N, C-alpha and C positions, 0 to 999 in steps of 0.2 A: 409617244411610244417610239421605241428604238426601231431602227431599220432591221427587218428580219435577217439580213445578212450578218448582223452583229451576233445572232444566235446560232449561226451555222456550225460552229465548233463546240457548242455547249453540250455536255453530256449530263443527262438527267436520269435519276433513278426514281421510279414511282413504286411505292410499296403500299399495297392494299389487298385485303383478302377477297375483295370482290373482283372477279374477272372483268365484269362490265366496266368498273371504274378504271381498271388498268388499261383495258382496250381503248376506252374513250380518251383518257389522258395521253396515251401513246399516239393515237390518231391526231389529236389536237397539237401535241408538241412536234410531231413529225411535219405537220403543215408549216411549222415555224422553223424547220430545218434543224431541229435538235436531234441529237443521238439519244435514243431512249432505251433503257433497260428496266425490267420490272422484277418484282418479287411479291410473293403471296403472303409473307409474314415476316416478322422481325428477324428470325434466324436466317432465313434465305436472304434477307436484305443485307445482313452483315457480310455475307459471301459476295454478293453482287457489288456492293460498295468497294470491298477490298479488291475485287477483280478489275473493276472499270474506273475507279477513281473519279467519280462524278464531280461536276461543278456545283450541283444542287440536288437535294433529295426531297421528295414529297412523301410524307410518311403518315399513313393512317394511324389512328389512335387505338381503336378496338379491333384486335386481331388475335387469333389463337396462338398458343405457344409463347410468343414473346410480343407483348403489346408495344405500341408506339412510344410510350413513355420510357419503357425499359430499353428499347432499341436506341432511342435518342441518347439516353444516359450512357450507354455503351459507346456510342459514337463519340460523345464528348470526352470520355476517358481515354480514347485512343489519341496518342500523340500525333499520328499522321492525319487524322480527320477531325481534330478538335475544332478547327475553324470552318469546317464545311457547313454551308447554309442548309439547315434542316427545317422544312416547313410542315407544320401540323395540318393534316387533312382531317376534317371533322364535319359530321352532319349536325352536331350540337354546338351551340354557341354560348355555352354557359360560362360564367365567371370562374367557377371551380375548375373547369377543364382548361381554361386559359392560364390560370394561376399554376396549376400542376404542370402544364406545358412549359411555362417559364422556368420552373424549378428544374425540370428535366433537361432544359437547355435548348429548346426549340428557338429558331431564329424568327419565326413568324407563323402565321396561320392562314389557311385558305378553307373557306366553308364549301361543303358539297351541297348542291351541285355547283360546278364551276364551269367557266367558259374559256375559250382560247384566249380572250383578252385578259381574264383573271390570271391564267398561267403565265402569259407573257409579262404582265405587270410585275408579278412576284419575281420572275427571273431577272427582269430589268432592274429591279430594286436590290436584289441580293447578289447578283453575279456581275462583277465589274468588267472583267474581261476573261473570256475562256482561255484556259491553258492550251498551248499548242500540244499536239500529240508527242512531240519530241521531249517536252518538259516532263511528261508523265514517265518516260522510260529512263530519265536521268536519275 
């Protein structure tokens, strides 16, 4: 496991229609010194991602208005965020869900419920080095 200091400049967006999941993820990620922003659905996620240029996104699948598959597809169509790691958050572990997630462009998956170690492991696997804040404004 990477040193928590290596996560201190990482910006994470957590998208889930459950306030409990958003609060839990935020609390766990902040313990790892990540900057965390949240959204309650896919439409809100697109705005939050555009505003904060995260290093990684955790995206629920089943949400109102714009589900996770649709949101991930939109992220992949964006020239600016095409390479952004997008991790599927799901309570179901079905083969169909994972296949559909792969087609939509998800980078990986994380089953709910998750732990701090689960979140850190995914971040360590998908985020090589956080961008400095000066790179974001360039």
